[in-house]
ZAZA-603482 format. One record per residue (C-alpha): residue in one letter; x, y, z. Coordinates in steps of 0.25 Angstrom, whole numbers, padded with zeros to 4 digits, always signed. Layout:
<nodes>
AXYZ;...
</nodes>
This chain:
<nodes>
Q+0428+0476+0360;W+0439+0468+0368;I+0452+0476+0371;F+0463+0467+0377;N+0478+0468+0380;P+0485+0456+0374;L+0496+0456+0385;V+0486+0453+0396;G+0474+0447+0389;R+0460+0451+0386;S+0449+0458+0394;N+0439+0449+0401;R+0428+0459+0402;P+0415+0460+0393;R+0419+0474+0389;P+0431+0481+0382;T+0443+0481+0392;I+0458+0481+0392;S+0465+0470+0400;L+0477+0476+0406;F+0487+0467+0414;G+0476+0458+0417;Y+0466+0468+0421;D+0454+0472+0413;F+0450+0487+0411;A+0438+0492+0404;
</nodes>
């Protein structure tokens, strides 16, 4: 499942991550 923040964009990692201020956290 992809988790993303619509304010900064989606994650670009092949696993569930949250994109925060342009950084991806798993």
